[in-house]
C-alpha positions, 0 to 999 in steps of 0.5 A: 596069885594072879590077882593080888587082892591082899598083899602080905609081908613080914616086917621083923616080928610084924606080919603086915596084911594089906587089902589091895583093891585101892580103886574100889576103896577095898570093897570086899569081893569073894576073892579078897575074902578068900585071900585075906583068910589065907593071909591071916592064917599064914601069918598066924602060923609063921613062927617068926611073926608075933603080931598081925597088922591089917590095913588097906591100900589106897584112900580107904581101909574098906568100904564094905562088901562089893555088892555090885560084884556079888550081884554080877558073879554068876557063881555067887548069884546061883548060890543065893537063889536058895536059902540053903545056898545063901546059908552055905556061902555066907557061913563060910565066906562071911561068918567063919572067915570073920571068926578066924581073924578073931580067934588067931593065936597072935594079937591083931591090930587094925590100921584104919584110915579113910572110909570104914563101912559095914564089912570093913568095920566088922573086920576091925571088930574082929581084930584085938586092937584098932588105931585110926587116923583122924580122917577115918569115917565109920558107918553101917548103913545097911538097914535101909536095904531091909537087912538086919545090920551086918552078919555079926552084930558086934556093935553091941559088944563094942559100944553098948546097947544104946549106942549100938541101937542109935548107930544102927537104927539111924545108919549115921556115919561117925568120925574117928573121934567119936569112934574112939569115944564109943570104943570102936577104936583104941587110938586116933592119930594124925594120918601122917603118924598112923603107920608109925603109931601102929608099928610102935604099938605092934613092936611093944606087943611083939616084945612080950612073951609069946606063949603067955600073950597067946594064952592071955588073948585066948582067956579074954576071948573065952571070957567074952564067950562065957558072957555069950558073945559067940552065941550072940554072933551066931543068933544074929547071923541067922537073923541077918540071913532071914532078913534077906528073904523079906519083901523089904530086902527083895525090893518090896519096900519103898525105903529100899534103894537100888543097891546097883545104883546107890551102893553103900560101898561107895566103891565107884563113887567115893573121890580119892 
């Protein structure tokens, strides 16, 4: 690949997949999403890999979707001129790619540090486990743009309805300690210990019988689906798409910020 927006390598039984736009705090553009999907699929198909670890290079795990690039990319802009085009683009790039991570046969671990906002937190939610450094920050402040949260509404499944409502209605950022208390992440460790902690956890999981592990993961996901998770994701995805067409989202609300000047991805503003 000419632009390596995602790097992959295998470290023994661990497949490591790294978001690689450090100067943009790993804001996700179309190329990164496509490469991430390909990298995760390849790791899942690798017979020598037992666990997939996803991390971000640079100062942040991910600051969310790259809104500026999405606005400036002529191909994406053309797709989004109609509801049908937006539905096709976001179903493939946001919805299906996310579920591909959730539904890997192998366990996935998110290794989180720095900013983890919006689509970055959605990526974490699609992983089976998450370990965060103590400098991590989490937020989904998209309501201010007239959008009904992100694409999946995973928050209620992760932290419960009341906490999800407070988190999404206010757009507040929470620290790693609170993220662990609420259930967004499994563990919080010092930044310098993060990679070692994730490696130790991954190796412990990798030592388990792989077929039984895959069956167990699938069974847990089926349990969530029997409770309505997949149907809930799809229903909210349709709601999210609808919210893009409202006067508020299109710029008619005084509450809406100019995304081009005040992007919540922080991709051009967050200090290193």
